[in-house]
C-alpha positions in Angstrom: -80.5 18.7 -110.6 -79.6 15.1 -110.7 -82.4 13.0 -113.0 -84.3 10.1 -112.0 -86.5 9.1 -114.0 -84.9 6.0 -114.7 -83.5 5.2 -111.1 -82.2 4.6 -109.2 -85.3 4.3 -106.9 -86.4 5.2 -103.4 -87.5 2.3 -101.7 -90.8 3.6 -101.5 -91.3 4.1 -104.7 -90.5 0.3 -106.0 -92.7 -2.0 -106.3 -91.6 -6.0 -106.4 -90.8 -6.8 -109.9 -90.4 -10.7 -108.8 -86.3 -9.3 -109.4 -84.1 -11.8 -107.2 -81.7 -9.0 -105.4 -78.4 -8.9 -103.4 -80.1 -6.6 -99.8 -76.8 -4.9 -98.5 -78.9 -3.0 -96.1 -78.6 0.7 -97.7 -79.0 -0.8 -101.0 -80.6 -3.3 -102.4 -79.2 -4.3 -105.9 -79.7 -6.5 -108.9 -77.1 -8.2 -110.8 -75.9 -7.4 -114.4 -75.5 -10.1 -116.6 -70.9 -9.6 -117.6 -70.9 -7.5 -114.5 -69.1 -8.4 -110.8 -69.9 -7.2 -107.1 -67.1 -6.6 -105.1 -67.0 -4.9 -101.8 -64.4 -4.0 -99.4 -65.6 -4.4 -95.4 -64.4 -2.7 -92.3 -63.2 -5.2 -90.4 -63.9 -3.9 -87.3 -67.6 -2.6 -87.9 -68.7 -4.7 -90.8 -70.0 -2.7 -92.5 -69.3 -2.2 -96.1 -66.4 0.8 -96.7 -66.8 0.1 -100.9 -68.6 -0.7 -103.2 -68.2 -1.3 -106.7 -69.5 -2.8 -110.3 -66.2 -4.1 -112.7 -66.2 -5.2 -115.9 -62.7 -6.2 -117.8 -61.1 -2.8 -118.0 -63.8 -0.5 -116.4 -65.9 0.5 -112.6 -68.5 2.3 -111.1 -67.7 2.9 -107.1 -71.3 3.8 -105.0 -72.1 4.6 -101.7 -75.5 6.6 -100.6 -75.7 9.3 -98.1 -78.0 11.0 -96.3 -79.1 13.7 -97.7 -81.8 17.2 -96.0 -84.7 17.3 -98.1 -84.9 20.1 -99.4 -81.6 18.5 -101.6 -78.8 20.6 -102.8 -76.4 18.2 -101.3 -74.5 17.4 -104.8 -73.7 21.4 -105.9 -71.7 21.5 -102.0 -70.4 17.9 -103.2 -69.3 19.1 -106.8 -67.5 22.0 -105.4 -65.1 20.5 -102.5 -64.3 17.4 -105.2 -63.5 19.9 -108.4 -61.6 21.7 -105.0 -59.9 18.5 -103.4 -58.5 17.9 -107.4 -57.4 20.8 -108.9 -55.7 20.9 -105.5 -54.2 17.8 -106.3 -52.9 18.1 -109.2 -55.5 16.8 -111.5 -58.7 18.0 -114.3 -61.5 18.9 -114.0 -65.0 20.4 -116.3 -68.7 20.3 -114.9 -70.4 18.5 -117.7 -74.4 17.8 -118.7 -74.8 13.8 -118.3 -77.4 10.9 -118.1 -77.6 11.8 -114.4 -78.0 15.2 -114.7 -74.5 17.6 -114.1 -71.0 15.5 -113.5 -67.9 16.0 -113.5 -65.3 14.6 -115.8 -61.8 14.5 -114.3 -57.8 13.4 -114.7 -57.3 12.4 -111.4 -53.8 11.1 -110.9 -53.3 7.3 -109.7 -51.3 6.1 -107.0 -49.0 8.9 -106.4 -47.5 8.2 -109.7 -48.4 11.6 -111.1 -50.4 9.9 -114.2 -52.9 11.3 -114.8 -56.0 8.8 -115.3 -59.9 9.7 -116.0 -63.0 9.5 -113.7 -66.4 10.3 -114.0 -68.0 12.1 -111.0 -72.1 11.9 -111.1 -74.5 12.4 -107.7 -78.2 11.5 -107.7 -80.2 13.0 -105.4 -83.7 11.6 -103.7 -86.1 11.5 -100.6 -83.6 12.5 -98.1 -80.6 10.3 -99.5 -77.8 11.0 -102.3 -75.9 8.5 -104.1 -72.7 9.1 -105.3 -71.0 7.3 -108.5 -67.5 7.4 -109.6 -67.1 5.6 -112.9 -63.5 4.8 -113.6 -61.7 2.9 -116.9 -63.6 3.3 -119.4 -66.9 4.2 -117.9 -65.1 7.5 -117.3 -66.3 8.2 -121.0 -68.9 7.5 -123.1 -69.4 4.3 -124.9 -70.9 0.3 -124.5 -68.7 -0.1 -120.6 -70.5 3.3 -119.1 -73.9 2.6 -120.7 -73.7 -1.0 -119.0 -72.6 0.1 -115.8 -75.2 3.2 -115.7 -77.8 0.4 -116.0 -76.4 -1.1 -113.0 -76.9 2.4 -111.0 -79.9 3.3 -112.3 -81.4 -0.3 -110.9 -80.2 0.8 -107.8 -83.2 1.3 -104.9 -81.7 2.5 -102.1 -83.2 2.1 -98.3 -83.1 5.1 -96.3 -84.9 4.2 -93.6 -86.5 6.6 -91.1 -83.7 6.7 -88.6 -82.4 10.6 -87.8 -79.1 11.1 -89.7 -76.5 13.8 -89.8 -76.3 15.3 -93.6 -73.8 13.6 -95.5 -73.6 10.5 -93.0 -73.0 7.1 -94.9 -75.6 5.2 -95.4 -74.9 1.6 -94.0 -74.1 -0.7 -96.5 -73.7 -4.8 -95.0 -73.1 -8.3 -96.7 -75.4 -10.5 -95.8 -74.7 -13.5 -93.8 -75.0 -16.0 -96.9 -72.8 -14.1 -99.3 -69.8 -14.1 -97.3 -66.9 -16.6 -98.2 -65.9 -19.1 -95.5 -63.9 -18.4 -92.6 -60.8 -20.2 -94.2 -58.9 -16.4 -94.8 -59.9 -13.7 -96.6 -59.0 -13.2 -100.2 -56.5 -11.1 -102.2 -58.0 -7.9 -102.6 -59.2 -7.4 -105.9 -58.2 -5.2 -108.7 -60.9 -3.6 -109.8 -60.2 -4.1 -113.5 -59.8 -7.9 -113.2 -62.6 -10.0 -113.6 -63.1 -12.0 -110.3 -66.2 -14.2 -109.0 -69.8 -12.8 -108.5 -68.9 -11.6 -105.3 -66.0 -10.8 -104.0 -65.8 -9.5 -100.3 -62.0 -8.1 -99.1 -61.5 -7.0 -96.0 
């Protein structure tokens, strides 16, 4: 089972605390000191294809999904991730982490065959499931991991009442006021380099 004693929260559980949050549709997030928010947007749909929180040398990618009321999706997903990593020449083991059972892995980087650390966490809420993948120095315990884990704990998941297939991504969108100008998209950022507070790539 995943641990949500200190977040992330379902929208129905959360009481307004006066903190200004960025509304991405399926997720609401509060800024963290020294942490950048980076999004990659699907140009065809305008929806967020990837959401990352980054510090120098570390990142976490997060994505919410629709899940059954009965829960248990993380157990299934965990098995799929393990099989994929093993078949791809990586290394993976299960361990107990701050969000419950997690996968600690060494995965091939960019087809080079060089293994890099990654930590896969799954957090289950009411009819939703949040996957968080910690990279770089956040893949191991330490200051960077704690800072990015705090960002994940501060998330509010807005599942909505619409019927969705189990495992379907809960849509994320970039607020209009947070989008860059139309003079051209910025260059895709590295998840291991500091960028602006919100970076949008297409």
